C-alpha positions in Angstrom: 123.7 92.8 169.0 126.1 92.9 165.9 124.8 93.6 162.6 125.2 90.9 160.0 127.6 91.6 157.3 125.7 89.4 154.9 123.7 91.4 152.3 120.2 90.1 151.5 120.0 88.7 148.0 116.7 90.3 147.6 118.1 93.8 148.0 121.5 93.4 146.5 122.1 95.8 143.6 123.8 95.0 140.3 126.9 96.8 139.1 126.8 98.7 135.9 128.9 96.0 134.2 126.3 93.4 135.4 123.4 95.5 134.0 125.2 95.8 130.6 125.7 92.0 130.6 122.0 91.5 131.2 121.1 93.3 128.0 120.0 90.5 125.6 121.7 92.2 122.7 125.0 92.6 124.4 126.4 89.3 123.0 125.3 90.2 119.5 127.0 93.6 119.7 130.3 91.8 120.7 129.8 89.4 117.8 129.1 92.2 115.3 132.3 93.9 116.4 134.4 90.8 116.0 132.8 90.1 112.5 133.4 93.6 111.4 137.1 93.4 112.4 137.5 90.0 110.8 136.2 91.0 107.3 137.6 94.5 107.5 141.1 92.9 108.1 140.8 90.1 105.4 139.0 92.3 102.7 141.0 92.1 99.6 139.1 95.0 97.9 139.5 97.7 100.5 135.8 98.5 100.3 134.2 96.6 103.1 134.6 99.2 105.8 134.1 102.1 103.3 130.7 103.8 102.4 130.3 101.5 99.3 130.7 98.4 101.4 128.6 99.6 104.1 125.8 100.3 101.7 126.2 96.8 100.4 125.9 95.0 103.7 123.2 97.1 105.0 121.3 96.6 101.8 121.2 92.8 102.6 120.7 93.4 106.4 117.7 95.8 106.1 115.1 93.4 104.8 116.2 90.7 107.2 116.0 93.1 109.9 112.6 94.5 109.1 111.1 91.1 109.5 113.6 89.8 112.1 112.4 92.5 114.5 108.8 91.4 114.2 109.8 87.8 114.5 111.8 88.6 117.6 108.8 90.2 119.2 106.6 87.1 118.4 109.5 84.7 119.8 109.6 86.9 123.0 105.8 86.1 123.3 106.7 82.4 123.0 105.6 81.7 119.4 107.2 81.2 115.8 106.0 82.2 112.4 107.5 80.1 109.6 105.4 81.7 106.9 107.1 85.1 106.8 109.5 84.1 104.1 106.8 83.0 101.7 104.7 86.0 102.6 107.4 88.1 101.0 106.8 86.5 97.6 103.0 86.2 98.1 102.5 90.0 98.6 105.0 90.9 95.9 103.2 88.6 93.4 99.9 89.9 94.5 100.8 93.6 93.9 102.3 92.7 90.6 99.3 90.8 89.3 96.8 93.4 90.5 98.6 96.1 88.6 99.6 94.2 85.5 96.5 92.0 85.0 93.8 94.3 86.5 95.4 97.7 85.7 95.1 98.7 89.4 96.7 101.9 90.7 99.8 100.6 92.6 98.9 102.4 95.8 95.6 100.5 96.0 97.4 97.3 95.2 99.8 98.0 98.1 97.0 98.6 100.5 95.2 95.3 99.5 98.5 93.4 99.8 99.0 94.8 103.4 95.5 94.1 104.2 95.8 90.5 102.8 98.9 89.9 105.0 97.1 91.3 108.1 94.3 88.7 107.4 96.7 85.8 107.0 98.5 86.9 110.2 95.1 87.1 112.0 94.2 83.6 110.8 97.6 82.3 112.1 97.3 83.8 115.5 93.6 82.9 115.8 94.1 79.2 115.0 97.2 79.1 117.3 95.3 80.6 120.4 92.0 78.9 119.9 93.2 75.3 119.0 96.5 75.4 121.2 98.3 73.8 118.3 102.0 74.7 118.2 102.5 77.8 116.1 105.4 75.9 114.4 102.8 73.5 112.8 100.2 76.2 112.0 102.4 78.5 110.2 104.3 75.7 108.6 101.0 74.7 107.1 100.5 78.3 105.9 103.9 78.3 104.4 103.1 75.4 102.1 99.5 76.6 101.2 101.1 80.0 100.2 104.1 78.4 98.4 101.9 76.2 96.3 99.5 79.0 95.5 102.3 81.3 94.5 103.6 78.9 91.9 100.2 77.5 90.7 98.2 80.7 90.4 101.1 82.8 89.1 101.7 80.3 86.3 98.0 80.1 85.5 97.6 83.8 85.2 100.8 84.8 83.5 101.9 81.6 81.9 105.2 81.7 83.8 106.3 81.8 87.4 107.2 85.5 87.3 105.2 88.8 87.1 106.9 91.6 85.3 106.0 95.2 84.2 105.0 96.7 87.5 106.9 99.8 86.8 104.3 100.6 84.2 101.6 100.9 86.8 100.0 104.2 87.7 101.5 105.7 90.8 104.7 103.5 90.5 107.1 106.5 90.7 105.8 107.8 94.1 105.5 104.4 95.6 109.1 103.6 94.5 110.3 106.8 96.0 108.9 105.7 99.4 109.7 101.9 99.3 112.5 101.3 96.8 114.7 104.4 96.3 118.2 105.2 97.1 119.9 108.1 98.9 123.4 109.4 99.3 126.3 109.3 96.9 126.9 105.6 97.7 123.3 104.6 96.9 122.2 103.5 100.2 118.8 101.8 100.0 115.8 103.5 101.6 115.0 100.2 103.3 117.8 101.0 105.6 115.7 104.0 106.9 112.7 101.8 107.3 114.8 99.3 109.2 116.2 101.9 111.6 112.8 103.4 112.1 111.1 100.2 112.9 113.9 99.2 115.3 113.3 102.3 117.2 109.6 102.0 117.3 109.8 98.4 118.3 112.3 99.2 121.0 110.0 101.9 122.5 107.1 99.6 122.3 109.0 96.9 124.2 110.5 99.1 126.9 108.1 102.0 127.4 104.4 100.6 126.8 102.0 98.3 128.5 101.8 96.2 125.3 105.6 95.7 125.6 105.1 94.5 129.2 102.3 92.2 127.9 104.7 90.6 125.3 107.3 89.7 128.0 104.6 88.5 130.4 103.1 86.2 127.8 106.4 84.7 126.8 107.5 84.2 130.4 104.3 82.5 131.7 101.1 82.7 129.7 99.0 81.3 132.5 100.4 83.7 135.1 99.9 86.6 132.7 96.4 85.6 132.1 95.6 85.4 135.7 97.1 88.9 136.1 94.7 90.4 133.5 97.0 90.4 130.4 95.0 89.7 127.2 97.3 86.8 126.1 95.3 85.7 123.0 94.8 89.3 121.7 98.6 90.0 122.2 99.7 86.9 120.4 97.2 87.6 117.4 98.5 91.2 117.1 102.1 90.0 116.9 101.2 87.3 114.3 99.6 90.2 112.2 102.7 92.3 112.7 105.0 89.5 111.4 102.8 89.0 108.3 102.6 92.7 107.7 106.4 93.4 108.0 106.9 90.4 105.5 104.4 92.1 103.2 106.4 95.4 103.5 109.6 93.7 102.4 107.6 92.0 99.5 106.4 95.4 98.5 110.0 96.8 98.5 111.2 94.0 96.3 108.4 94.2 93.7 108.9 97.9 93.3 112.8 97.6 93.2 112.9 94.6 90.9 109.9 95.8 88.9 108.7 92.2 89.1 108.6 89.2 91.4 109.5 85.5 91.1 107.1 83.0 92.5 109.8 81.4 94.8 110.9 84.7 96.2 111.4 84.8 99.9 111.1 81.0 100.4 113.7 80.0 103.0 114.2 83.5 104.4 112.1 82.7 107.3 115.0 80.9 108.9 117.3 84.0 108.4 114.7 86.1 110.3 114.7 83.5 113.2 118.5 83.4 113.1 118.7 87.2 113.3 116.4 87.2 116.4 118.3 84.3 118.1 121.7 85.8 117.5 120.4 89.0 118.9 119.6 87.3 122.2 116.0 86.4 121.8 115.3 83.2 123.6 113.7 80.4 121.7 111.7 79.5 124.8 110.2 83.1 124.9 110.3 85.7 127.7 113.4 87.6 126.7 114.9 89.4 123.8 115.1 92.8 122.1 114.3 94.6 118.9 117.8 96.1 118.9 119.4 92.5 119.2 117.5 91.3 116.1 118.7 94.4 114.3 122.2 93.6 115.2 121.7 90.0 114.3 120.5 91.1 110.8 123.6 93.3 110.5 125.9 90.4 111.3 124.3 88.5 108.6 124.5 91.3 106.1 128.3 91.6 106.9 128.8 87.9 106.3 127.1 88.0 103.0 129.3 90.9 101.8 132.4 90.1 103.7 132.8 86.6 102.4 133.1 87.4 98.7 135.2 90.7 99.6 137.6 88.4 101.4 137.8 86.0 98.4 136.4 83.2 100.4 134.1 80.6 98.6 130.7 82.0 98.9 129.3 78.4 99.0 130.4 78.3 102.6 128.1 81.3 103.6 125.3 79.2 105.1 127.9 77.2 107.1 129.3 80.4 108.4 125.9 81.6 109.5 125.1 78.3 111.2 128.5 78.7 113.1 127.4 82.2 114.1 124.1 81.1 115.3 125.6 78.3 117.4 128.3 80.5 118.9 126.0 83.3 119.6 123.7 81.1 121.5 126.4 79.8 123.6 127.8 83.3 124.3 124.4 84.6 125.2 123.9 81.6 127.6 127.3 82.3 129.2 126.8 86.1 129.5 123.3 85.5 131.0 124.7 83.2 133.7 127.6 85.6 134.6 125.0 88.4 134.9 123.0 86.8 137.6 125.2 88.1 140.4 122.8 90.9 141.5 119.3 92.3 141.2 118.5 95.2 139.0 
């Protein structure tokens, strides 16, 4: 009896190249390299690839990346949060009004702002899992509630749509050193270190913990995950809280750095966070993605924002360029994903 030369599909192993292709952030990495080469070669200032230019585009990318990572984890679990952008402004305004109108120590104000964001995130998650309403609708409603409250309440309290003078609060210097300082001769923002640290932590959670397995399971098939004993509702609520808290962290960074906050700050940024996650290989349908990919997606956006003016292109085309990046990245990720299905891990 001759042995069949056919290899069983179930036991076939993947090559190293196929394993690399399967990484959700691989397409984003290629895109980042291409965009870096594009702007470095068309840069008319000679600064884009230098330390000053890097400090510039990481300054743009870091806040997007901090929230984009949390949004990516939520999207992997199959949900969206459209209130993250307005939450940046809400928490910044909250900190500003507590220290300027109530004379509160800024550290206490920061704690209350983070607690407020956690409560809003909990409400978003609880409503989604209990009512089964689409998270798109629930968080869109939260977006409008907070947006209106930001404008109306800030104007009622301060007589304008801006809070100023947060630098006079007790504890400002120590808080600014942690959340809004710079380092290095080229003035890199400390938000860069927060971004890198959160990327590492989120990656470890996704790849090395039970909770990370729960996230993928919930996004892949919530019913199957529930039948397997995964706490689906609790996992989603925690992720909604994480997205709100990460947005609050960025809001705190902005109010300390700018020493004030506009009522409209952050509105519209929620789409940038989703773009960063999607460009980084996170599926809009859930079940796949990575924190590293979202970080790379944010980096691409930072390079675009700085690279376009450095290359003397009309900056009005920035949003169009980002849209093209998003569409192209999704197609590349789809193509790479199909090419990678040649073997099992």
